[in-house]
N, C-alpha and C positions, 0 to 999 in steps of 0.2 A: 130559426129560434125554434120553432116547432118538433123541426125535426129530435134537436136534438133533447128537449126534452119527449119527446116520446120515448128515447132510447134508455132513461133511468125507472126502476120498476117503481109500481106502485105504490107498496110498502115504505119505499126509503125515504124520509124526511126534505123538507125542500132546505133545511142546512145542510142536510149531508150533500144534497146533489149539488151545491155550489161551487164545490172545489172542481168538480168533474166539466161543471160548466164552464169557471173559469179558462182548465185547463185546453177547453175544445173550440175557446174563442182567441181570434191573433190580439197580438200585445200591440197598443197604439205607436205607430210607428213615423218615424220623422218624414214630413214629405218634402222632398227637396221642389218639387214641382211649385208650393207655394210661392219660396225663395223667385223662383223661375218666374211665376207669374207675376207677381211684384212689380219684379227688374223688367219685364215687358212693360207694364206698364209706364212705369217712372222712365224708360228709353223713350216710349213715344211720345211722352207727356216734352220730352227735350226735342223732339224733332220738328213736333207741331207747332212749340212754343218761338220755336227761333228762327225761321227761314231766312234766305239772304237781302229779298226785300217782298213785302207782304201782295203785293201787284201782280206777282207771278208766283203761283203756288198751284202744285198737282192739285187736282179736286177733290181724292181720296185724303189728302193735308188739310183742308180744310175744313172747316164746322159747317153745316149748312144751316143759309139764309134765316131760315125761322123754323118752320115746320120741316119735320123730315130730320133723319139723322146721316154723319155720313162715319168711315172708320174714327177719325178726331174725335166724333161725339161721343164713342167709346169708353174713352178713356180713363175721365172723372170718375164717371159712376164704377167702373172694372175697379177703380185703387180704393174707392170707398165701400167699396162689396170685399174685396181681398182684408180691408182692414178690420171688417167685419168680424170676418172667417179666422184672421191669427189674432185677434180680440178674444171669441170664444175657448180657441186651443191656449191662448199663454191665460186666462183667469182657470180656467177651470185643471190646469197644470200648480197657480200656485194653491188652488182649495187643496187639490192633492198631496202638497206637500206640507199642509196642515196652516196654509196663512187664513186669519179670519175675515169675516165679512166689511168690518169696518177696513181694515187696510188696502182691500182692494176695492172699496167705495171709493175710498180717499187716492188712490193710485188714479183711475178714472178721472177722477174731478182733476189735478194735477197735468194728468196728461190733457186732455182737452182744452184744458187754461194754456198750457204753455204751447202746444200748436196754435192756438187762437193768434197768441201775442206775436209766435216765431212769425205767423201773418202778415199781422196788422205792423210788426216792425219792418217788415220788407215792403210796406207800400209807403212806409212813409222816406224810406230812403232816398236821397242822400240827407232830409231834412231840412232842407233850404231850396226853394225855387230858384232851379237852374238856369233859367230860360228869363223870358221876361215878364215883368209882373205887369199887369191889367194896373194902367192909371197912373204908374210913376215910369217918370223916362230914364232917373238913374237908381235904382233901391239900394238901400243899405243892404248889409247884411241882416241884420234882424229885420229889416220889413222882408226879406225874404222866406227867412224862417217864420213869419206871421202869416205870410201867405200862405205859403207851405202847409200851416198848420188850420187854415181856413180850407182848404182843399184834401184834406187827409184823406183817402179811401178807406171806409172802416171795412167792409166787410173782402170778401175777395176768396182763392182757392183754399187758401188753408184755413183760414178762419172759418169756413163750410166742413171742412174735413174735422178741424177740432171741434164744435157744435156738432157733427154728426154723431163722432165718436163718443162724445161724452153723455148724448143724449142717449142714444142708443146704448150703451154700454151702462146706464143707468137703468132705463127702462126693460133691459134682459136680467139684469143682476141679480132680481128676486123671484122674477116671474117665470112661471111654467110657459112649454111652447104652447097652447093653447090660448093664452093670454096674450104671449105675443104675437099669434096669428091675429087677435081683435084688434091690439094695437096700430098691427101696419093697416089693416082692412080700413080702422078709422081712420087714421093718417091720411090717407091716399081718396078714402072716400071722402072726406071731409075737406080735404084742399080741393077735388075737385068739383062741390056743391061750392064753396067760397068763393072758386074762379070763374065759375059756371050761372051759379042760381042768383047770385047777391047782384044786385046794381051794382055799379062803379061809381063811388060818389063823384059830382060834379060832371058826370056823362051820359045820366038819363036815359040810361040801360042797361039790362043785366051783361055780366062778365061773358057770356059763351058768345055775344054779340061783337066782341071788341081784342075778341086772339091773335089777331093776324095783326094788330096793330100795338107795339113793342111798350109804347110811352102809356098808353089807355089799357092796360088791365089794373086787375085790381090787386096784381103783385107790384106794380110798376107803381101807382096809388101811395101803397103801404111802404113802399122803397121811399117815396117820396118823404111821406108821412115823418115817418123815422130817421133818418136821415140826409134829409135836407134840412139844413138848419140856416138859410140863408134870410128868410123872413124875422130870426131872431139877431142877425146879423154876425151869426155864427159861420157861415160858411157854407158850401155844400161837397157832400162825404161821399158821393154817388160815386160809380164808377165816371172817367173822365171824359170817356167817349161816347158817350149819351148823355149826363148830365140829367137826364129824369127817368133814370131804372136803373138796377143793375143785376148783371147777368147772375148774380153769386148773393141777390137781396136775401130781405127778411123773410116773407113770404115763402119763396122759393125753398129756402133751406127746410122748411119743415116736413115734405116730402124725399128730399136728400137723406132727412133721418132713418125711415122707412128704407132706403138703398143699402144703409148699411146694418138694419136689422136684419133685413132678410141675407144680407152676407153670416150674421149671426147662425141664424139659423140654418144656412148652409155646413157652418162649422160644426154646426151639433150634430148636422150628416156624417159631416168627415170626419169627425171623431170617435162617429161608432165603433164597437170592439166586433165589427163584419166584417169578411173579405174584403179584398179592395174593387176587384170584381162588379159586386152588388152595390157598391157605393157610386162606383160611377157609372152602374146601369142607373142609379137612383138619380146621379145629377144631370144626367144625360135625359130622363123623362121630365124633372122636376122644371129645368132648362125649356126644355119643347114648351111646355104646357105653358109655360110664365109668357112666353115669346107670343106664342101664338094669341095668350089673353091680349098681352099689349097691343099687338097688331088689332086685335078686335077694339082695343078701347080706342085706339086712333083714331078709331069713323067716329065718335064724338067728343074726344079732348085729345085734340093731335099731341104726338110725339114731340117733343119742343125741350130741349139741352136747357134754353133759356130760361123758360118759363118752371123746369125741371118738372113737368107733367106728372101725373101718376100715369099714366101709359108708358110716358118714358121709362117711370122706375121698374115697371114691370118687365117690360120689353129689354132692358138693359140689365136687368139681376138675371132675367132665361137666359139670354146670349153668354152672361157672363159663367153660370153655371155649365152652359158647354162649352165656351171657352177654358173654364180651366177644368173641366174632366178630360178633354182632348188632352191637353200640356199632362195629365195626371198620368194616363193612358201609354203615352211618349215617355214619360219620364222614369214614371215608378212601378209602372206595370211590364211595359217592355223593356225599361231599363236603356232607354237609347239617351246616353247625358253626357254626348259628347261636346254638345254645343252649348251647352246649360253654364259654363263656371260666367260668362260675360253677364247674362241675366242676373245670376245671384250676385254679381258685383254690384252690380246698379240696384238691385233690391233689400240688401242688408244695412244700406246707409241712405234708404229715401227722405229722409230731413235734412240729410246736407245737399242732395238734387237739388230737392226743391228751392231752401234756400237761397244755399248758396250759386245756384242757377238765376233764381229771380235778382239779386243783388248784381250778378255779373250783365246780365242782359240790361239792367238797369245803367249801368255805366257805359256800358260798349254801346248804343240801341240811342240815349239820352243825354248822357253827364259829358262823355270825355268828344273833345272834336278834334279832328284833325284837316289838312287842306290837302286834296288831291286834283291835282290841272288846275290851279289856280282857285278852287272853289272849295268853300269852307262846309264842311258834312261830320255828320256822328263817325266814331272809330269804326264802328259796326258796316256802314255805309263805305267808307273808306278800303275796309277790308275785304269785301264784298267784290267790290268794281275792278281792284286793285290784283286780286288773288283768283277769283271765277269769274265776275262777266266780261272780262275782259278776253276771254277767249272761248266761251262758252253762250249757248243760246240763253237767253236769260232764267227762264224755267228751273232749267239744269243746274247752270248756277245760284241760284236760288235754294234748290233743293240740297246740291254740293254744301253748301254756306253751314246749311243744317246740319249734315249728317257730321261735318268738322267738330261742330259745336258738341255734337251726341259723342263725339270720340274723344273731344278734350278732356270733357266730365267723365269720358270713362276712364284715361288717364288719371287724373284727380281719386276717384272714387277708388281703385287699382291700387295705388299707392297708399290709401286708407286700410283697404282691404288686406294688403300682403303686412301692413304693421298690427293687424287686431284692431285698427279703431275705428270702433263704432258708437255715433252718438244716436244717444237713446234717453227718452222724453218720460 
């Protein structure tokens, strides 16, 4: 930028120099890598969420038991990060078309609420308890519906995406870059303080000494306070596998907002009218610094996906920057694009993939039953045992089922892509 300005004679007015400056800068291009990166996260989500059996999974396809991370723990923050990037670029395009701020704000609110609603409805599907109902030998359909309402999980992956998108969108709508950095710092440092320095009610000690106990953290206490209504006779609406805390809970969603905001800042940089190699260098450098910062923060506030710790936010945002920059270098700078189409197909319809795969998984893993070898089991278990486990090692059979599930959804998304059917919210 300084080289361009120095080439302008001093007597030339600033207004006269603007056309020359604009001509010297590259126009904003359509970056194929953004769709590819989003599609890679969607495909990864399908792969890790749907194994043949949870008892046999290759370690990189499992979440870390608690502290630490695996490749699987990167998928969710990567999706939030790319959502922040594309939100900034999309809203910038709308402003360039002349849309007013009120319309843009309403769009952010509408999208965030719809994404939350979709996740909430997927959680409740099929809106009745299909198995045994506690305390009732032969429940009626209405009793099954009532039991489902009493245990309908409120939070979830799509719900967190919706909340983070909405809050990040509103917080970055009219704020400067400096203000956004201050907000992110406030969210992450404030969360660190609440999770470690404050005493957890009922525990008699500060949160820092309880971070290794999932059900005893400040986040778990907040989840029970807000989402467990059993004392009022209205049921427990936490994650069914724990019943005492939620991996997408209330308090831990606050730092997830920072993940989306960091993506927004990355989108601001990507949208700059600078040469692409310069933007890539910035992403690589910023990502490396963030990864180092996150790893250092890990010493006092461990990287932890379930708690969405501040160190996890900074580390995964840095790794997302480096990963995206690598994809951009391959796809948009080197133009190696022959491999990208499948991921573009996954990336253009993420809501269909999220909602559809969630509903299908609920059907085949829990609701639909079949009889195989005289034993009653879920449809998924029947398919897994008949088509895969009957001739493969369990861990490979489990992976093969997951890959088949990914390819099944690729076929569906491919049909939608060819027919130009894209679900937007």
